[in-house]
N, C-alpha and C positions, 0 to 999 in steps of 0.2 A: 293813583289807582289803588283801590282797596284790595288787599290780598285775601284770598279764600282760605278760611281756617281749615277746611278739609284738606287742601293741598299742602298747607303748612304741616299738618299732622302727618300726612303721608311722607313728606320729605324728611320729617324728623325720624319716622320709623325706619326709612331707608338708610339714613345716616347712622342711626343706632345699630342697625343690622350690619352695615359695612364695618363699623368700628368693632363689633363683636367678631366678625369674620377676620378682620385684621389681627385682633388680639389672639383669636384661635389659631390663625395661620402662623403667628409669631412663635407658637409653641411647637409647630411641626418642623420636620426636617427640611433643610435646604441643600440642594446639590448643584455643584458646578462641575461640568466636564472640562477638565484641564488638558485633555489629550490633543485638542486642536489648537491649543496655545502655540505660540512660537517658542520652541525649546531650542537651546543651543547645545551642541555636542562639542566638547573640548577635550582633546587627548592630553594626558598627563604622564608621558612615558618615563619621566624622571622620578615619579612617586615610588616610595618604598611600600611593599605589601607582602613580599615573599615570606617573611617570618612573623607575620602578625599573630597575636593571640585571637582566637576565634570564639564566638559565643553563639549558643542556641537559645531560643526563647524559653522563658521571659528574660529580657535584657534591660538592665538599668543604665540608661545612656549617661547618667551623671557619673558613672564609674568608668566610662570608656575613655581611651585616649582620643584626642580630637585631631583628625588628619585634615589639614588645610591644603588647598591647592598649592602645588609647587610654584613659588613666586608670589604667593599671597592671593587674596581675593581679587585684586585688580587684574590678575592673569586671566580670570574667567571673562572679564569685560574686554580686555585688550588683546588677548591671544587669538590666534587664528581658529575659527570655529565654523560649524555648519548649522544652519537653521533647519529644524526638522519638526515633524509632528509625530505623536505616539500612536502605536508602539514603534520603537526604532532601536536598532542595534548599531554598534560601532562598525561591524562588518558590512552593514548596508552602505555606509558612506566612506569607509576607510579600508576596505579590503585591498590588500596590496600596498598598504601605507609604506612598506619597506621597498617599494619599487619591484616587487615580485609577486604578481597575482596568481601564479601557477599553482594548481592543486590546492594544498592546504598551507602553502608557504606564506600567503598573504594575511594570515590570521594575526589579530592583535591580542596580546596578553598583557594585562595590567590594568591601570586605572584610567577611567574616563569620567567626565563630569557632564551631567544633563541639568541645565538651569533654565528658569523662566521667571516671569513676574506675574503675581496673582493679586487681584483686587479682592479684599475681604470686606463685603458690604456691611453697612450698619445693621441690616436685618439679622446678622449672625451674632450680634452683641448679646452676651449672657448665655450663649449656647456652648455646648461641647463641640469643638471643631477638630476634625481629623482629615488627614490625607489618606485616601484609600487607593492602594495600589493593587491592580489585578495580578501583576506578577513582575518580577525583575530577574535578571541573571547577571552575576551570581550573588554578590553581596551588595547591599544598598546601605549607605550611610546618608541619612536625610538631614539636610541643614535648612533651617528657616531663619531668614534674616541673619545669616552667618553664624547661627548657633546650632549645634548638633541636637536634633530632636528625635531621631529614630534610627534604628539599626535592624537589618534583617538579612539572613542568608539562606532562607528556605526557598530556593529558587523555584519558579514556575507556579507559585501559590499566592493567594491574596493575603494582604496584611494591612493593618491600619497604623498610622502614626498620629498620636494625639498632639496637636500643635496649638491647643487653646492658649497656652501661656507664652507662645512664641510669636504670635501674629499681632499686628496692629490693626484694629478695626477701622474701616473706612479709608484705608490707604493701600497703596501697592506694597506687596511683600515679596521678597526674593525667596525662591525655592531652588535649592541646588542639591542634586543627588549624586553622590560619589559612588560610582559603580566599579567594582573590582571583578575582573574576569581572569581567574587564575589558571584555568585548564579547560578541558572539554574535548569532545570527539566530533568528527564529521562523518561518521558512519553509524551503523545500527547498534553497535555494542553498548551494553550497559552493565557488563559484569566486571570490567577492569576498572578498579578504583584509581583515583588520582590523589596524589598527596599535595597538600598546601602547607608547606613548612612541616610542622610536626603532626598535622591533622590529615586524616583520611576522609575525603569528601565523596558524596554521592555522584557518580558519573552522570553527566548530562551533555547535551549538544553544546559545542563550544562557541556560543554567541554571547556577547556582552551588551547589556543595555536594559532599557525599561521595556519589557516585552508584553505589556498589557496596558490597558487604559488607566488613567489616573484621574481621580475626582476629589473635589473638596466637599466635605459633607458636614453639615452642622445640625445637631439634634438637641433636644431637651436633655436634661440630666437623667431622665428616665426614658429609655427608648427600646424599640424592638431591635435586637441585634441579629436575629435569624428567624427564618421560618422554614420548617422541614415538613413537607407533605409526605406522609407515610402511606403508601399504597397498601391495600389489604386484599386477602383472597375474596372477600365479598366485593364484587366489582364496583358497586355504586357507593362504596364507603371509602373514606380516607380519614386519617388522623392528622390534624394540623398541630404540630409541635411549635409553640410560640416561645421564644427565648427573649427574656428582658434583661437589660443591664440598668442598674440603679447606682448612680454615683452621688446621690444626695445623702444627707445625714439621717434620714428617717426611712421607715418602711413605707413602700409605695403600695397603696391599695386603690384599685380602680377597676375599670372594665375594658374588655377588648371586644369590639364589634367585628365579627367575621362575616364577610359577604362574598358569595361565589357567583361569578357570572361567566357566560360563554365568551371566550376571548375573541372569537370571530364576529359575533353579532352584538356583544355587549349586554345581552339579555340576562337579567338577574334570575338565578335559579334557587338560591338558598341564602339565608342570613340568620344570624343569632348572636346575641350578646352574652358574654360570660364574665363573671368576676375574675380578677387576676391580681396577683401581688408579687412584689419583689423586695427582698431584704437589701440592706445597704451593702455596696461594694461586692455584690455577687451577681453572677449570671444565673438566672432562674428559668427553668423550662416547664411549661405546662402543656398537656395535650388535650385537644378537643375533637370530638368525633363529628364528622360531617357525612351526612347521608343524603344523596340527591336522587329523587325518583326520575325515571325515564332518562337516565344519563346517557350521553353519547360517549362511547368508549374510545380510548386512544389505541390505535394500532398502526401498522406500517402502511396500510391502504387508506385508513381514515384517521389521520392524526388530529383528532378533536381535542382542543386545548381549552382549559378553564383558567380563570384568574381568581385567586384568593386575595381579597383586600382586608388587611388587619388594621383597624383604627384603635389606637390606644387612647383611652379617655380617663380623666379624673375630674369629678364634679362638673361633668358635661363639657369640659374643655378637652379638645383634641391635643394630645401630647405628641403623637407620632402616627404616621400612616405608612405602611409598607405593603407592597404587592408581590405576589409570587405566582408564576405561571406553573401549571401542572396538568396532568392528565389522569383520568381514571383508567387504570390498566393493572394487570397482574401477570407476572412472568414467573414460571416455576418449572420444576421437574416433576412429572407424574409417572407412576408405575402402572402401566396398562397391561394386565395379564402377564406380568413378568418382564415387560419391555419398558425401560426407562426412556422417556421422550420429553422434549421441551414443549411447553404450552404457553401461549399468550392468550389471555382472556378465555381460557377453557377450550382453545382450539389448538391442535397440534401445529407446531412450526418447525421446519428444518432450516437451520441457520446457514446462510451463505454470506461470507464476509471476506475481508481482506485486511492485512496488517499494515498499519500506517506508522512509519517511524518518526513522524513529527517534524519533517523538514518542509520548509515553505520557501517560495521565491523571495527575492529582494532582501528582506531582513534576515531570512534563514529560519526563524523560529516562531513567528507569530503571524497568523493569517489575517488579512483584511476581511471585513464582513463579506465582501464580494467573493473572495476565494473560499471562505468558509461555506457559503451557500453553494458555490460551484462544486465543492467536495461532495456534498449530500446529493445534489442533482446528478452528478456523475454516477454515483453508486446506484441511484434509482434508475438511471438510464440503462444500465447493464443488468438490472434485475436483482441486484443484491438486496438483502433485507437488513444488513448489519455492516458496521465497520469496527475496527479495533484501534484504539490508542495503544500502540505496541512499543514496549520498552521505554516509554516516555509518557509523562502526564499530558493530558489533552488540553484543549482550550474551550472556554465557555461559549464563545460565539459559534463554534462548530456544533456543540451540543444544542444550542438554541435552534439552529436550523434543522438539526436532526429531529428535534421536538416538532417543529413547524411543518416539515415536509414528510415525516414519517420514516425514520430509520433507527434501528436499534444500535446500541453502542456497548462495547466491551472495553474496559479500561485497566491499564497497568500503570502504577506510579513511575516505573522506571528506576533503575539504580537502587533497587531495594535489597540487593544481595550484599553479602559481606564475606571477607576472607576468614579462614578458620582461626587465625591467631587473634581475631577481634572478639571471638566468643569467649575464649579463656585467656585473658591477658596475663603475661608472665612478669611484667614490670610496670613501673609507674607510667612510663611513656606509652606502652600499649594500653594501659587502663585509660589514660587520657584520650587516646585515639578512639578507643571503644566507646567511652561515654559520649564523646562528641558525635561519633558516627551514628550510634543508635538513637540519640536524641534527635538529630537532624532527620534521619530516615523515618522515624515514627511520626514526627511533627508534619513532615511533608505528606505522608499517607493520610493522616487524620484531616489535614486541611483539605486535601483533594476530596475526601468523602463528604465533608461538610459543605464544600463548595458545590458539589454536583449531585447530591443525593435526592433532590426534588425533580430532576429531569426525568420525564417518563421514558425517554429514549435509552437511558443507561440501565442495563439489566445485570451485568456481571462485573465483579472486580476480580482481578488475578494479581497475586502478589509478586510472582517472579516468572521470568521466561527462561526455560531451559536451565534451571538451576540443578546442579548435580548433587548438592548436599541434602542430607536428611533434614527434616524440619527440627529445629531446636526449640527449647522452651521460650526463648525470646520471640521466635516466629509465631508460636501458638498464642502467646500473650498479645502480640501485635494484631493478629487476626481477630481475637476475641474483642480487643478494644475497638478495632475498626467495626466489627459487627455490632457492637453496642452503639456506635455513632450512627450506624445504618443497618438495622436488623432485617430490612425488607428485601435484600438482594442476595444472590448466590455469591459466595466468595471462595476462590480456589487458591491453593498454595503454589501451584506450579503448572506451567504449560511446557511440555517436554519433548525432546527428541531422543530420550534415553530408551533403554530396554525395559519397557513397562511390564510388570508382572500381570498375569491373568487373574491372580487373586488379590487380596488386600495389599496395598502398597502406599505407605504414608508419604514417600518421597515424591510420587507422581500423581497420587489420587486424593490427597488430603483436601477436604472441602467442608464448607458450612452452607446450610440451606436457610432460606428465609424464616425468620422468627424461630430459629432453632440453634441453640448454642452447643449442640453435640457435634464433635468432629467425626467425619466419616472417612475411612481409608479405602472404601470401595464404593463403586457407583459412578465414578467419573474417569473415563479413559480418554486422555488427550495426548495424541502422539503426532510427531512432526515427520514429514518427508519433504524437507525443505528444498532440495534440489530438483530441478525439472529435467526432462529428457531432450530438450532442444526444440522438438516439434512433436505434434501428435503423431504416433506411429501405431502400427497394426497390433503390436503386442499388448496394447492397452485395453483391448477387448478381444477375448478368445471365444468365449461361449458364456451362457447364462450363469455358470458356476465358476468362471475364471476370468476376472477382469480387474483392472486397477481400481482400488478403493473398496472392493467388496469386503465385507466383514461378516461372514456367515456365523450364525449360531452364537452370537454374543449380545444378547438383547438386554441383559440385566444391568448394564451400565450405560450411561450416556457415552456415545462414541463421537468424539469431536476431533477432527484433523486440524490442528492448530496452525500449521505452516506448510503449504503444499505447492510444489511444482514451479519453482523459480525458473523462468525463461527470460533472459535479458534481451531487451530491444531498445533502440535509441529513443530519445524524446522527440516530440514534434518540434524539431529545431526551427523550422520556418515560422511557425506560430510564435515561438518564444522570441526569435529574432525580431519579429514585427513589434512585439510588446516592449522589448528592450529599447528599440529605436524610438518608440513613442515617448517613453519617460526619460530617456537619456542613458547612453551606454556607460557612463561613469558611476551609475547608481546600481547597487546590488552586488552581493558577494559572488554571484555566478556569472555576471554579464560577460566578462572577457572570455571565459571558457566557452560559453554558448555561442558567441559570435564567431569564434575561431572554428568551433565544431561545425557550425552551419557552413562556413566558407569552404571547409575541406570537402564536404559532401557536394556542395553546389559546383565547385570547380571540377570535381571528378565527373559529374553528370555531363557538364558542358564539353569537357575536353575529350571524353571517351565515347561520344555518340550514344549516350544512354537516354537522352531527353525524349526520343520517340517512345520509349517504353515507360519512362518516369518523367513526366513533363517538368516536375520541380522537386525540390527536396521533400516537401510535405507528402507528395505522392509516394516517395520511397519510404519515408519513415512510417507513414500510416500503414503501408502494406507489411512492413516489418512488425509493427505492433499487432497486426492480424494473426501472425504466427502464434504469439502468446495467447491472444484472445480465443483462437480456435481451440487450442489445447485446453485452456481453462474451461471453456464452454462444454467441451466433450467430457472432461473429467467431472465437472459439476453434474452432468447428466448421469455418469456412472454412480455418483453418490446418491442421486435421487431415485434411480430405478431399483436400488436394492432394498429400500424401505427400512434399513437398520441404522444407517449412519444419521446422526442428529445434527452435525455441523461440519462445515468445511471452510477453511480460511485460505484464500489465495495468497501466495507469497510473491508479490506483495501489492500494496496500494500505490504510493507515489515512488517514483524513481529519484535517486539522488544524483548529484553532480558527479560524485567521485567514485562510488563503489557499487551500490546496489541499483541495478537497472531493470529489475524484474517487475517493477510496478506496472499496473495496468493504466495508470495515468502518469504523466510526467510531473515534475515538481511544480509546474504552473497549473496543474489540474486539468490539462488537456487529455481527453481520452486518447490513448496511443493507437487505437485501432477502431474498427467499425463496431459500434455498440451492439448491433444485432447479433454478432458472432458469439457473444456471451448471453445477451438478453433472451434469445430464443430458447436457450436451455434452462432459463430461470422462470419460464412461464408456468403458471399454476396448472395448466392442462395442455398436454400434447402427446403425440405418439412418438416414442423414441425408436428410431430405426438404427440398428447396430449391425455393422458388417465386420466379420472377423478378418477380412482382407479388403482394404480400400485401394491398394495398388497391386496389380497382378498382370499376367499375360492375357492376351486375347485367347478365348476358349479355355481359360483356367476357371477355377470355381471359387466363389466366395459364398459363405453361409450368412444368411440374413435372419436376425432375430428381432422381434417386435415387443416393446414394452409400452406401458402407459405410465406417464407421470400425471398424477390425479390428485390435486388438492381441492377439487370442486365437488367431491362426493358423487361422481358419476358411478352408477352401479347398474348391473343387469346384463342381459345378453345382447350382443351386437355383432355386426359383420365388420371384418377388417378387410378393406379393399386395397389391394396392392398393385402397383404398376411400376415398370421401369421404362425410362425414355432415354433415347440417344439421338442427339441432333433433332429434338422435338418429335421423334418418331417413337411410338410405343412399341417396345420389344418384348414385354413380359407382363402378364396380368395374373391375378390370383385373388380369390375371395376366401377368407378364413373366418369361420364362426368363432367368436371369443366370448368370454365372460369376464366382467369387471366387478371387483369386490366393493370398492368405494370405502367410505368411512375414513379411518385413519390409515388405511393401506394406501400410502402416497406413491409407491412405486410397485409395479407388478408386471410379470412376464405374461404376454398375451399369446405369443406363438414363437416356437424355436425351430431351428434346422430347416430353414427354407433355402434351397440351393438356387444359386443364380450363376449363369455362365455368360460373360460378355462375349458377343460375337464380333464386335467391331472395336477398333481402337478409339482412344479418347475418353471423354467423360460420359458416364451413365448415371442418371439420378434415379433413385428408388423412392417412390412416394407411398404413403400409407394414409388411409382415411378410416376413422372409426365412425361407422354409420349405424343409426338406430333402425328399428324395424319399419319406421315410417319414412325411411330414406333421408333423415336429417343427418347432416355431417356434424358429429360431436367434437372431434379432435382430428388434427392432421400432424404429419411429420415427414421428414425426408432425410436421406443421406446420399452421398455420391461416391463413386469409385473412379479410378483412372486405369485404363487398360492399355498395355503396350503390345503392339504387333512387332516383334523383333525383326528388324529390317537389315538385311545384309547386302542389299543391292548397291552397285556402283562403288564397291570397295576397291582399294588399291589392288593392282593386279599381281604385285610381287611383294609380299610382306615378309619382313625379317623381325625376329624377336630376340632381344637381349634381356634375359631374365634367368638368373642362376637358381631361382626357386622352382622354376618349371610351372608356376601357377598360370601364367598367361598361355603357355603352350598347351597345358591340359584343357584350358577353356576353349582355345581355338580348335583343338582336336575334337572336342565334344560338339562344337558348332560347325564342324567340317569346313573350317577356314584354313586354306593352305598357307604355309609359312615355312621359313627356314630359320634356323638358329644362327644368331650372330655371335662371333667370338672376338674378332678384331679386324682392323684394316678398313677397307672401303666396302660398304654394304653392296650386295649384288642386286637388291630389289629397288623399289621406288618408295617404300615406306618402312621405317624402322620404329618398332614399338619397344620402348625401354621400360623394364620393370625394375627388379632388384639387380642392378648392374652398375659397377663403378666406372667412371670415365678413365680413359687411357691417354696418357700424355705422349705427344710426339715431339720431334726436335724443334720445329719452328713454333715459338710461343703463340703466334696468331694464325697458324695454319695447321689443320688436322685433316686426316682422311675423312672424318665425318662431316666437317664443315665444308670441305671442298665438294663432297657428295651432295650436301644440301644446296650449295651454290648452283649446282647443275640442274636444279628443278625438282629435288626430292624432299621428302618430309620426315622429320623426326617427331615422334609422339612420346613424351615422357609422362608416365602415369605412376611412378613410384620414385622414392629418393629424389623428389623434385628440387629440394633445396640444393642438394649436392650437384645436380646437373645445371641448375640455374647459376650457381657459383662458378662452375666450370665454364659455362658459356660467357659469363661476365668477364672472366680472365682473358677470354679470347676476343673480347670487345664485340661479341655478337649480341649480348643481352645487357641492358642497363639495369642490373639487378642489385638491390641494396639490402638484402636480408629478408627475413620473414617475420611474421607475427603469429604466434599460436592463438587461435581465436578463443575468446573467453567462453566459459560454460556457466550454467546456473544463473546466479544473480548478476554476474558480470556480463555474460552473453556475447554472442557473435552471430551474424546473419549473412547469408549469401543472397545474391540477386543476379538475374540473367537478363540480358537484352534480347531483342528479336534477332535470331541468328540461324543461319543454315546449319551450324554445328549442333543445333538442338532440334533437328527435324524429328517429328513424331513425339516430341516431349513438350511440356508446358514452357512457354517463353514469355518474355516481358513480365516477369513475376519475381517475387521473393520466394526463396525455397521454403515451402510449407510441407504439409503431409505428403504431397506428391513426390517430394525429394527427400523422404525420410532416410533413404539409403546414404545420403551425404550429410544431412543437417543434424542428425541426432548427436548428442554430446559424447557418445561412446566411440565416435569415428575420429580418425585423424583429421584435424581441422587446422589448415594453415592458410594464411594470407601472404602472398608474395608482394614485396615492394618493387614492382616493375615500373620502369620509366620509359620503356619503348615497346613497340608492338601494339597489337590491338587487344584490349581486355574484353573478354566475352562474358565472364562471370566475375562480378565484383563482390567484395565482402568487407564487413566492418567488425570491429571488436570493442567491447565495453565503451569507455568514454574517450578512446583515442581519436584525436582530431586528424584522421587519415582514413583513406579508403584503399583497400588492397585488391590484388588480383588473385582469383582462384583458378582462372583459365585464361592464358594469354597465347595469342598467335603472333609469332615474331617473324616477319619476312626476312629472309637471308639470301641474297642473290636472287636466283630464280625460284628458290624453294622456300620452305618455312620450317620453323621450330615451334612445336606446340608444347607448352608447359602446363600441365594439369595438376593442381594441388588438391583437387577433389579426390576423395578416397575411393577411387575406382577399384583399387586392388582388393579392398574388403568385399566389394560386390561380386568378385569372381573367385575369392579364395575361402569364403566362410564355409562353404559346403563341398563335400566330395561329389564328384559327378555321379549321377544315377546311371547304373549300367542299363537298367530297364525298369520302368514303372510297373509295379505289380498290383494286383487287386483291381477293384473297380471303384465306382463312386468318385469321390474327390481325388484319391490317389491316382486314378487312371489318367487324370489330366495333367499330372505333374511331369511333363516331358521336356522341360527346359532345364538349363544348368541350375537355375535358381529354384530348386524344387522344395526346399524345406518350407513347411507351413508357416514358419516364423519369418522367413526371409524372401517371400515372393516379391517384395518391393524392390529387391536388388535388381530386378529387370530394368529399372530406369538407368542404373549405373552401367549395366551391360550395353543398353542401347546407345548411351553416350559414347562408350568406348568404340563401338562399331561406327558411329557417326564420325569420330575423329580419324578413322581409317579411310574415309571416302575421298 
């Protein structure tokens, strides 16, 4: 058959083209992801490391001591090991290696080895070959084919190891990484330095391993080593800073083709070729301006991303191709008529964020891609527009999802502080410590900046958290050097809980602004109120000029509250348990603790008849999370209505296993409560309904104020239609003409001093609608109150009181409750209320006048000195009492919960104590949990991460009678105020005729009603 010359020609062209493409491809980079290789972890507890000489970059590995595995290289092959994929830590697979997984006892300090086999293909021949590590902790000594090739101890940051001269092309090569974990913490602190022999190291979380992905990268000897997308105030412009490395013997002169496309659609929007050159053995950077017409901006609602592709060419041969994701956006501080405000893309933005300490499940320190995405989705679900990497460096996959889903980020390197003797060393040892410490500190900070500076989500760097020291020259030099690496962002020296001056203050206000190397000591006011109150309570809003977080008449600085309102609640234990059982309970540094924690809660619910109120553990923990969620939502609302505060950070984001439980998500990134409880207060437009008393007596008075939260530029004259409903029945209506300013007035008072008097007990909800003149509903909002009708019916007929303070007697007198004082012996009534009164011992150890009296069908109610009396009854074998637990506060946390019970008639039941029970649950109250093992628990309580549930109210049958032990702080509900002789005046004061009359303590009516219930 005769061949067609045309097809022969076409085939030749195709073959030639393919050969050209192959030749061209041979010049480009080749990457292999080694993270999914089978890696082996082998522990080397006999290895010596404690007194090593340490080195900061740059390091000449040829001059280093070579540390081989104990027992030689064959130990890695024959020793007991676990097969893992990266990232991975020793703690993930060997927590409790010493047979004690409790708390922090199971931590492993010392040397471990991570090893794998890697095929280096023929296509990499003639190239520069490196191992790229995203991060390790703490020190990595990298061996290739049993030869030391690399060394790095700047943990949490990326580094490369050139292995060109260590690998064999076309064959399997052994990679072994010797990891040394010398110290570290398992809490939030980053200010306490750790010593490693003679060296002071930067504090970080105490996990050892390869904490990021690892890849094998082969490039030409001239390659693009970095791309930095520099955003600019002109929104459709960026500068692309291209950095080249040239390890050839000659000057490289070529071209770089820059192409910009939409990341989502792939549509090309801009391209241009530029000449570029690089001298030998140097990294050279050149900037190129990119301007795109009709650009789609990146913001938190529309995270439009673009892709820059940089193709390095010489003589039309492609030498390297690198891509960088970015967004067109600009974040800055503007001064608007004397008011400093944050702006994103020329639109005002009020930041709502939370501080994340960098703990993660399973391996402890590195999130999977799934968890990284979940983190961002959680924040979006509750309406936050930002998160903080707090006291620790962040992770790139988290920032990647923040870019993609639309969330701002604030980053601290963590461990950036230093003790005073390191600044002025007095001897050679201190000088060695200082030189090492500062070199490591600065290198970590600069690597963090260069790694993350192209992420559109990242907008603020902060150097230290709560540092008490004045900035030193080393600090300002570090900040300026960092600002040179990235001049596009705000950089602050400190985020503080100290006493900040109202004027210039370098310790707490020092900062740099984008494209400006001038230091400012004024203009940035960042203060912390880290601890929370336990639950939302009425003192958090009094009137339009007095409420939590208001900051009047201070507009000429950015006002940022950097750590606010820690309220500890348990994690979603049931969800975590399910996850642990799926993957295997022997994997993960937290698994044993979480399983035991869950079991304690589950056993309590089942054994104490709480399942009708809380069907499972998740029902209980979620409702506990709602306590924190409601407080944070209402406080965020306070921030937004005043129009002055520029940022608010929830304390905090994720909860830890051991100490900090105030996170709004648990360590597995499960939202700990119902998202809407925070999200509704983060909406861009709604009516804020504020009550100065949410808990009060029937026919008492609350004052209702109405604000608008308005980021939608609603403006003009409207009607505010108000109504109150009780049991779906409308009990109050009102129409109020209002004016809305709009623009950058994001929070504004619409109407104040609206009086409302609940006529019936229970919940009443107050609704508001902002309605235009054409009857269109523009915005809505609501709040609710709980009213108590003090009920003294069916109380015991003959009450006695044992109370040396007289507090109970005074209260009973005011409420016209008949009683007699008890001194000793057998009570003469049928109910004895014990306040401040010590037990009296009688002759027979197991028999007393009181217990014999209870035996005959009477009741003792203990409302004070409860531990003393519980101990007394335990000695008499009437109570199985084994001590008490003081409930945690702030970030430790402790919560109460009550089942359905006749003892709580007229009060909320089958619930966790939230704002309705502020008289008991706030952190300034006496908060005890009793370790009771008999009787019926009516109110349970938990504290921090203790794997136990306690009793706050127990009813113990004894013979034909009962002993009621109440650890709830009823005493404070009846002793905080003096009895009003007679209410005077009119208006609100005229209605204050109960014992709990103080405008600040109306909520104590709940505690008083519980006391009366216990006497029935």
